[in-house]
MDAnalysis code that builds the backbone (N, CA, C; Angstrom):
import MDAnalysis as mda
import numpy as np

u = mda.Universe.empty(489, n_residues=163, atom_resindex=np.repeat(np.arange(163), 3), trajectory=True)
u.add_TopologyAttr("name", ["N", "CA", "C"] * 163)
u.add_TopologyAttr("resid", np.arange(1, 164))
u.add_TopologyAttr("resname", ["UNK", "UNK", "UNK", "UNK", "UNK", "UNK", "UNK", "UNK", "UNK", "UNK", "UNK", "UNK", "UNK", "UNK", "UNK", "UNK", "UNK", "UNK", "UNK", "UNK", "UNK", "UNK", "UNK", "UNK", "UNK", "UNK", "UNK", "UNK", "UNK", "UNK", "UNK", "UNK", "UNK", "UNK", "UNK", "UNK", "UNK", "UNK", "UNK", "UNK", "UNK", "UNK", "UNK", "UNK", "UNK", "UNK", "UNK", "UNK", "UNK", "UNK", "UNK", "UNK", "UNK", "UNK", "UNK", "UNK", "UNK", "UNK", "UNK", "UNK", "UNK", "UNK", "UNK", "UNK", "UNK", "UNK", "UNK", "UNK", "UNK", "UNK", "UNK", "UNK", "UNK", "UNK", "UNK", "UNK", "UNK", "UNK", "UNK", "UNK", "UNK", "UNK", "UNK", "UNK", "UNK", "UNK", "UNK", "UNK", "UNK", "UNK", "UNK", "UNK", "UNK", "UNK", "UNK", "UNK", "UNK", "UNK", "UNK", "UNK", "UNK", "UNK", "UNK", "UNK", "UNK", "UNK", "UNK", "UNK", "UNK", "UNK", "UNK", "UNK", "UNK", "UNK", "UNK", "UNK", "UNK", "UNK", "UNK", "UNK", "UNK", "UNK", "UNK", "UNK", "UNK", "UNK", "UNK", "UNK", "UNK", "UNK", "UNK", "UNK", "UNK", "UNK", "UNK", "UNK", "UNK", "UNK", "UNK", "UNK", "UNK", "UNK", "UNK", "UNK", "UNK", "UNK", "UNK", "UNK", "UNK", "UNK", "UNK", "UNK", "UNK", "UNK", "UNK", "UNK", "UNK", "UNK", "UNK", "UNK", "UNK", "UNK", "UNK"])
u.atoms.positions = np.array([
    [-11.931, 27.169, -8.769],
    [-11.513, 26.947, -7.401],
    [-12.119, 25.658, -6.853],
    [-13.330, 25.357, -7.221],
    [-13.956, 24.125, -6.763],
    [-13.216, 22.909, -7.302],
    [-12.756, 22.972, -8.562],
    [-12.017, 21.850, -9.137],
    [-10.731, 21.594, -8.356],
    [-10.010, 22.658, -7.967],
    [-8.797, 22.499, -7.171],
    [-9.123, 21.863, -5.817],
    [-10.240, 22.247, -5.258],
    [-10.673, 21.693, -3.982],
    [-10.784, 20.173, -4.082],
    [-11.357, 19.678, -5.153],
    [-11.562, 18.241, -5.312],
    [-10.283, 17.504, -5.738],
    [-9.203, 18.243, -5.962],
    [-7.909, 17.627, -6.251],
    [-7.073, 17.433, -5.000],
    [-7.563, 17.922, -3.855],
    [-6.832, 17.710, -2.611],
    [-6.743, 16.208, -2.346],
    [-5.698, 15.801, -1.687],
    [-5.413, 14.382, -1.500],
    [-6.591, 13.584, -0.958],
    [-7.194, 14.028, 0.124],
    [-8.271, 13.246, 0.744],
    [-9.421, 13.023, -0.227],
    [-9.795, 14.046, -0.953],
    [-10.919, 13.930, -1.878],
    [-10.539, 13.147, -3.129],
    [-9.388, 13.455, -3.696],
    [-8.973, 12.780, -4.935],
    [-8.759, 11.288, -4.722],
    [-8.129, 10.910, -3.616],
    [-7.855, 9.482, -3.405],
    [-9.085, 8.702, -2.971],
    [-10.075, 9.398, -2.461],
    [-11.306, 8.711, -2.062],
    [-12.314, 8.652, -3.199],
    [-12.043, 9.387, -4.273],
    [-12.946, 9.369, -5.414],
    [-14.108, 10.339, -5.313],
    [-14.061, 11.251, -4.350],
    [-15.115, 12.268, -4.253],
    [-14.852, 13.314, -5.330],
    [-15.795, 13.460, -6.241],
    [-15.651, 14.381, -7.369],
    [-16.658, 15.513, -7.257],
    [-16.347, 16.609, -7.930],
    [-17.200, 17.801, -7.903],
    [-18.619, 17.511, -8.366],
    [-18.782, 16.541, -9.249],
    [-20.111, 16.225, -9.775],
    [-20.696, 14.952, -9.164],
    [-20.090, 14.469, -8.084],
    [-20.550, 13.227, -7.469],
    [-21.496, 13.456, -6.307],
    [-22.079, 12.379, -5.812],
    [-23.076, 12.477, -4.746],
    [-22.531, 12.963, -3.408],
    [-21.253, 12.813, -3.145],
    [-20.690, 13.239, -1.863],
    [-20.115, 14.655, -1.921],
    [-20.201, 15.302, -3.079],
    [-19.606, 16.621, -3.256],
    [-20.177, 17.659, -2.294],
    [-21.477, 17.669, -2.110],
    [-22.087, 18.693, -1.256],
    [-21.648, 18.521, 0.195],
    [-21.515, 17.287, 0.640],
    [-21.046, 17.036, 2.004],
    [-19.605, 17.530, 2.143],
    [-18.764, 17.233, 1.158],
    [-17.372, 17.687, 1.189],
    [-17.303, 19.210, 1.227],
    [-18.118, 19.865, 0.429],
    [-18.114, 21.329, 0.397],
    [-18.567, 21.914, 1.737],
    [-19.457, 21.236, 2.425],
    [-19.881, 21.699, 3.750],
    [-18.764, 21.539, 4.778],
    [-17.826, 20.699, 4.500],
    [-16.678, 20.467, 5.394],
    [-15.403, 21.034, 4.774],
    [-15.568, 22.012, 3.935],
    [-14.452, 22.603, 3.193],
    [-13.293, 23.008, 4.113],
    [-13.585, 23.718, 5.191],
    [-12.521, 24.207, 6.074],
    [-11.714, 23.048, 6.657],
    [-12.379, 22.000, 7.078],
    [-11.684, 20.840, 7.646],
    [-10.795, 20.190, 6.588],
    [-11.318, 20.030, 5.391],
    [-10.543, 19.396, 4.328],
    [-9.376, 20.270, 3.884],
    [-9.564, 21.577, 3.877],
    [-8.451, 22.477, 3.537],
    [-7.373, 22.444, 4.615],
    [-7.786, 22.366, 5.885],
    [-6.803, 22.259, 6.967],
    [-6.084, 20.910, 6.905],
    [-6.784, 19.875, 6.498],
    [-6.163, 18.564, 6.334],
    [-5.081, 18.635, 5.265],
    [-5.380, 19.302, 4.156],
    [-4.392, 19.445, 3.086],
    [-3.201, 20.278, 3.559],
    [-3.474, 21.341, 4.308],
    [-2.384, 22.166, 4.838],
    [-1.503, 21.362, 5.785],
    [-2.122, 20.508, 6.592],
    [-1.347, 19.652, 7.499],
    [-0.487, 18.682, 6.701],
    [-1.057, 18.108, 5.639],
    [-0.282, 17.209, 4.781],
    [0.939, 17.920, 4.224],
    [0.723, 19.102, 3.695],
    [1.833, 19.857, 3.119],
    [2.903, 20.166, 4.165],
    [2.470, 20.512, 5.365],
    [3.412, 20.836, 6.439],
    [4.191, 19.615, 6.909],
    [3.559, 18.463, 6.937],
    [4.218, 17.245, 7.415],
    [5.128, 16.647, 6.343],
    [4.696, 16.687, 5.092],
    [5.492, 16.068, 4.026],
    [6.590, 16.983, 3.495],
    [6.402, 18.277, 3.580],
    [7.417, 19.200, 3.056],
    [7.560, 20.412, 3.970],
    [8.005, 20.186, 5.195],
    [8.128, 21.309, 6.133],
    [9.299, 22.223, 5.787],
    [9.224, 23.434, 6.293],
    [10.331, 24.375, 6.082],
    [11.599, 23.886, 6.766],
    [11.445, 23.276, 7.922],
    [12.593, 22.735, 8.673],
    [12.410, 21.225, 8.817],
    [12.926, 20.459, 7.863],
    [12.669, 19.014, 7.858],
    [13.484, 18.191, 8.847],
    [14.480, 18.784, 9.462],
    [15.336, 17.998, 10.336],
    [16.066, 16.943, 9.520],
    [16.172, 15.748, 10.056],
    [16.913, 14.670, 9.388],
    [16.137, 14.028, 8.240],
    [14.844, 14.338, 8.125],
    [13.990, 13.620, 7.178],
    [13.607, 14.520, 5.999],
    [14.294, 14.319, 4.883],
    [14.026, 15.109, 3.676],
    [12.598, 14.883, 3.188],
    [12.150, 15.750, 2.307],
    [10.811, 15.596, 1.731],
    [10.690, 14.256, 1.007],
    [11.740, 13.835, 0.320],
    [11.704, 12.541, -0.377],
    [11.577, 11.383, 0.608],
    [12.335, 11.460, 1.694],
    [12.270, 10.397, 2.693],
    [10.892, 10.375, 3.359],
    [10.350, 11.543, 3.636],
    [9.020, 11.630, 4.226],
    [7.978, 11.033, 3.281],
    [8.113, 11.337, 1.990],
    [7.181, 10.778, 1.003],
    [7.312, 9.260, 0.964],
    [8.543, 8.768, 1.034],
    [8.757, 7.317, 1.032],
    [8.087, 6.682, 2.257],
    [8.252, 7.301, 3.412],
    [7.592, 6.783, 4.613],
    [6.070, 6.867, 4.482],
    [5.575, 7.930, 3.856],
    [4.124, 8.067, 3.666],
    [3.594, 6.945, 2.778],
    [4.318, 6.630, 1.706],
    [3.923, 5.519, 0.832],
    [3.917, 4.224, 1.634],
    [4.968, 4.016, 2.391],
    [5.114, 2.796, 3.205],
    [3.956, 2.654, 4.189],
    [3.648, 3.733, 4.894],
    [2.577, 3.706, 5.885],
    [1.237, 3.420, 5.214],
    [0.997, 4.067, 4.087],
    [-0.256, 3.835, 3.356],
    [-0.348, 2.370, 2.927],
    [0.751, 1.821, 2.427],
    [0.750, 0.421, 1.994],
    [0.519, -0.522, 3.182],
    [1.181, -0.245, 4.303],
    [1.003, -1.080, 5.495],
    [-0.444, -1.065, 5.981],
    [-1.155, 0.000, 5.644],
    [-2.556, 0.125, 6.036],
    [-3.519, -0.197, 4.904],
    [-3.000, -0.778, 3.823],
    [-3.846, -1.234, 2.723],
    [-4.463, -0.139, 1.871],
    [-3.893, 1.054, 1.880],
    [-4.449, 2.142, 1.083],
    [-3.537, 2.409, -0.124],
    [-3.756, 1.645, -1.178],
    [-2.930, 1.732, -2.383],
    [-3.096, 3.085, -3.062],
    [-4.325, 3.606, -3.090],
    [-4.562, 4.891, -3.757],
    [-3.751, 6.003, -3.103],
    [-3.735, 6.028, -1.795],
    [-2.972, 7.045, -1.076],
    [-1.479, 6.850, -1.309],
    [-1.029, 5.612, -1.302],
    [0.385, 5.332, -1.580],
    [0.768, 5.855, -2.963],
    [-0.077, 5.608, -3.947],
    [0.222, 6.068, -5.311],
    [0.177, 7.587, -5.419],
    [-0.617, 8.221, -4.615],
    [-0.684, 9.679, -4.590],
    [0.630, 10.260, -4.075],
    [1.220, 9.614, -3.067],
    [2.458, 10.113, -2.472],
    [3.722, 9.688, -3.231],
    [3.645, 8.597, -3.967],
    [4.836, 8.050, -4.640],
    [5.575, 9.079, -5.514],
    [4.898, 9.895, -6.314],
    [5.629, 10.862, -7.149],
    [6.407, 11.911, -6.355],
    [6.119, 12.030, -5.086],
    [6.837, 13.002, -4.254],
    [8.212, 12.498, -3.844],
    [8.515, 11.246, -4.128],
    [9.839, 10.695, -3.808],
    [10.770, 11.089, -4.952],
    [11.508, 12.148, -4.758],
    [12.398, 12.655, -5.804],
    [13.807, 12.085, -5.713],
    [14.220, 11.691, -4.529],
    [15.548, 11.117, -4.308],
    [15.432, 9.602, -4.434],
    [16.052, 9.046, -5.442],
    [15.943, 7.608, -5.693],
    [16.499, 6.762, -4.547],
    [17.372, 7.332, -3.725],
    [17.890, 6.596, -2.569],
    [16.796, 6.364, -1.521],
    [15.732, 7.159, -1.578],
    [14.632, 7.010, -0.621],
    [13.604, 5.976, -1.084],
    [13.607, 5.640, -2.358],
    [12.599, 4.716, -2.900],
    [12.525, 3.398, -2.133],
    [13.641, 2.747, -1.804],
    [13.537, 1.467, -1.078],
    [12.797, 1.585, 0.254],
    [12.849, 2.756, 0.869],
    [12.162, 2.942, 2.150],
    [10.647, 2.931, 1.989],
    [10.162, 3.124, 0.772],
    [8.714, 3.107, 0.525],
    [8.168, 1.691, 0.449],
    [9.048, 0.719, 0.364],
    [8.645, -0.674, 0.168],
    [8.588, -1.399, 1.520],
    [7.388, -1.815, 1.943],
    [7.252, -2.440, 3.258],
    [8.147, -3.664, 3.482],
    [8.551, -4.334, 2.415],
    [9.420, -5.501, 2.596],
    [10.874, -5.117, 2.892],
    [11.238, -3.847, 2.705],
    [12.586, -3.369, 2.988],
    [12.686, -3.020, 4.472],
    [13.670, -3.581, 5.157],
    [13.806, -3.336, 6.597],
    [14.655, -2.114, 6.925],
    [15.161, -1.419, 5.922],
    [15.936, -0.207, 6.142],
    [17.389, -0.428, 6.504],
    [17.809, -1.677, 6.672],
    [19.189, -1.960, 7.085],
    [20.198, -1.445, 6.057],
    [19.927, -1.626, 4.784],
    [20.868, -1.191, 3.740],
    [21.058, 0.323, 3.745],
    [20.064, 1.048, 4.230],
    [20.152, 2.506, 4.297],
    [20.634, 2.975, 5.672],
    [20.939, 2.034, 6.566],
    [21.354, 2.386, 7.917],
    [20.209, 2.919, 8.760],
    [18.978, 2.524, 8.403],
    [17.796, 3.043, 9.088],
    [16.902, 1.932, 9.639],
    [17.494, 0.806, 9.970],
    [16.692, -0.324, 10.452],
    [15.860, 0.043, 11.673],
    [16.430, 0.745, 12.618],
    [15.706, 1.133, 13.830],
    [14.565, 2.096, 13.504],
    [14.825, 3.024, 12.604],
    [13.809, 4.002, 12.199],
    [12.664, 3.304, 11.473],
    [13.002, 2.427, 10.548],
    [11.975, 1.714, 9.781],
    [11.143, 0.824, 10.708],
    [11.789, 0.144, 11.631],
    [11.057, -0.705, 12.573],
    [10.093, 0.136, 13.407],
    [10.548, 1.305, 13.837],
    [9.686, 2.204, 14.609],
    [8.506, 2.675, 13.769],
    [8.775, 3.138, 12.553],
    [7.704, 3.642, 11.689],
    [6.677, 2.548, 11.411],
    [7.155, 1.353, 11.126],
    [6.238, 0.245, 10.840],
    [5.388, -0.108, 12.058],
    [6.001, -0.121, 13.218],
    [5.270, -0.475, 14.432],
    [4.211, 0.581, 14.747],
    [4.595, 1.839, 14.640],
    [3.623, 2.903, 14.902],
    [2.496, 2.860, 13.867],
    [2.821, 2.557, 12.616],
    [1.819, 2.540, 11.542],
    [0.881, 1.344, 11.624],
    [1.405, 0.195, 11.991],
    [0.599, -1.026, 11.887],
    [0.277, -1.694, 13.222],
    [1.041, -1.376, 14.251],
    [0.821, -2.006, 15.564],
    [0.930, -0.956, 16.667],
    [0.211, 0.115, 16.483],
    [0.298, 1.271, 17.379],
    [0.151, 0.887, 18.840],
    [-0.752, 0.004, 19.112],
    [-1.033, -0.406, 20.488],
    [0.200, -1.010, 21.168],
    [1.129, -1.535, 20.377],
    [2.300, -2.203, 20.925],
    [3.504, -1.286, 21.128],
    [3.391, -0.019, 20.733],
    [4.509, 0.920, 20.858],
    [4.723, 1.247, 22.336],
    [5.994, 1.217, 22.739],
    [6.349, 1.507, 24.132],
    [7.445, 2.564, 24.180],
    [7.731, 3.019, 25.362],
    [8.827, 3.972, 25.558],
    [10.147, 3.353, 25.086],
    [10.262, 2.043, 25.176],
    [11.476, 1.362, 24.718],
    [11.721, 1.557, 23.231],
    [10.655, 1.703, 22.453],
    [10.822, 1.948, 21.019],
    [11.457, 3.316, 20.784],
    [11.039, 4.292, 21.550],
    [11.620, 5.630, 21.442],
    [13.066, 5.596, 21.925],
    [13.322, 4.878, 22.987],
    [14.691, 4.748, 23.495],
    [15.592, 4.078, 22.457],
    [15.021, 3.122, 21.712],
    [15.787, 2.479, 20.642],
    [16.200, 3.468, 19.564],
    [15.316, 4.397, 19.233],
    [15.660, 5.442, 18.262],
    [16.775, 6.335, 18.801],
    [16.655, 6.708, 20.071],
    [17.692, 7.543, 20.685],
    [19.034, 6.818, 20.675],
    [19.009, 5.538, 21.007],
    [20.248, 4.749, 21.016],
    [20.854, 4.655, 19.617],
    [20.002, 4.722, 18.598],
    [20.471, 4.675, 17.212],
    [20.949, 6.045, 16.730],
    [20.886, 7.040, 17.609],
    [21.394, 8.364, 17.272],
    [20.371, 9.323, 16.688],
    [19.098, 8.988, 16.791],
    [18.056, 9.876, 16.277],
    [17.755, 10.937, 17.342],
    [17.847, 12.189, 16.945],
    [17.622, 13.314, 17.854],
    [16.154, 13.390, 18.270],
    [15.924, 13.947, 19.442],
    [14.560, 14.074, 19.970],
    [13.628, 14.746, 18.961],
    [14.055, 15.862, 18.381],
    [13.223, 16.574, 17.415],
    [12.881, 15.725, 16.212],
    [13.808, 14.892, 15.789],
    [13.557, 14.022, 14.639],
    [12.629, 12.863, 14.995],
    [12.650, 12.437, 16.249],
    [11.695, 11.424, 16.712],
    [10.291, 12.018, 16.675],
    [10.168, 13.253, 17.118],
    [8.871, 13.941, 17.075],
    [8.398, 14.053, 15.630],
    [9.312, 14.375, 14.728],
    [8.934, 14.503, 13.314],
    [8.434, 13.178, 12.742],
    [9.057, 12.074, 13.130],
    [8.587, 10.757, 12.688],
    [7.188, 10.478, 13.233],
    [6.981, 10.806, 14.494],
    [5.671, 10.582, 15.113],
    [4.605, 11.460, 14.454],
    [4.956, 12.697, 14.130],
    [4.006, 13.595, 13.449],
    [3.600, 13.023, 12.094],
    [4.565, 12.542, 11.357],
    [4.278, 11.977, 10.042],
    [3.338, 10.780, 10.173],
    [3.645, 9.906, 11.101],
    [2.802, 8.730, 11.306],
    [1.412, 9.123, 11.792],
    [1.332, 10.082, 12.688],
    [0.032, 10.518, 13.202],
    [-0.810, 11.130, 12.085],
    [-0.183, 11.940, 11.251],
    [-0.947, 12.533, 10.160],
    [-1.453, 11.458, 9.208],
    [-0.598, 10.511, 8.861],
    [-1.024, 9.452, 7.935],
    [-2.155, 8.625, 8.537],
    [-2.112, 8.353, 9.830],
    [-3.211, 7.620, 10.479],
    [-4.512, 8.391, 10.297],
    [-4.446, 9.687, 10.491],
    [-5.625, 10.539, 10.311],
    [-6.072, 10.543, 8.844],
    [-5.145, 10.777, 7.942],
    [-5.480, 10.867, 6.517],
    [-6.093, 9.556, 6.006],
    [-5.548, 8.450, 6.419],
    [-6.076, 7.146, 6.002],
    [-7.526, 7.000, 6.452],
    [-7.814, 7.448, 7.648],
    [-9.185, 7.351, 8.158],
    [-10.129, 8.329, 7.462],
    [-9.644, 9.523, 7.144],
    [-10.462, 10.483, 6.403],
    [-10.817, 9.905, 5.035],
    [-9.824, 9.369, 4.344],
    [-10.063, 8.776, 3.024],
    [-11.049, 7.617, 3.131],
    [-10.881, 6.773, 4.138],
    [-11.807, 5.644, 4.320],
    [-13.228, 6.150, 4.557],
    [-13.373, 7.174, 5.370],
    [-14.692, 7.733, 5.629],
    [-15.324, 8.331, 4.383],
    [-14.526, 9.034, 3.596],
    [-15.047, 9.616, 2.350],
    [-15.456, 8.524, 1.361],
    [-14.684, 7.457, 1.318],
    [-15.061, 6.332, 0.445],
    [-16.393, 5.733, 0.886],
    [-16.577, 5.602, 2.178],
    [-17.836, 5.061, 2.689],
    [-19.018, 5.972, 2.322],
    [-18.777, 7.278, 2.384],
    [-19.827, 8.229, 1.994],
    [-20.219, 8.044, 0.532],
    [-19.237, 7.694, -0.282],
    [-19.485, 7.464, -1.700],
    [-20.126, 6.097, -1.946],
    [-20.098, 5.235, -0.932],
    [-20.660, 3.902, -1.098],
    [-19.677, 2.899, -1.650],
    [-18.367, 3.203, -1.534],
    [-17.355, 2.232, -1.991],
    [-16.434, 1.896, -0.831],
    [-15.549, 0.914, -1.075],
    [-14.608, 0.502, -0.031],
    [-13.207, 0.890, -0.373],
])
């Protein structure tokens, strides 16, 4: 059971191992890390995904991780992209226009990399593009979780003494 614990995304991508120096600290925060993993599972593969399939969510997760310079996290999420049509959305250089998602991609990128600049007009742009309110919330949830996960991984790396 301890080995499975250290395979959770936050621990595995930060390099915290069962036999490493940060293991005891991680085990003391077991409940928080387990809830983090449960949140990841709920955000990336919810029972009711709305307009955003699990593959598309994984592609956005890879994109967000890359925009934030976390290659390890991006590589962790990449295998979850099962629909090859979603793969281009994982690439930050793709603007989403070819997939008819330019407005969505612009919103996701802005929230991921320039959060301070997000305005109500960005949400209105999604609505004008035909994105339902519930699906806008789902995009925001995904971005919010990734912001949290990226920071958890960064903190765990610092505990290990790496960057």
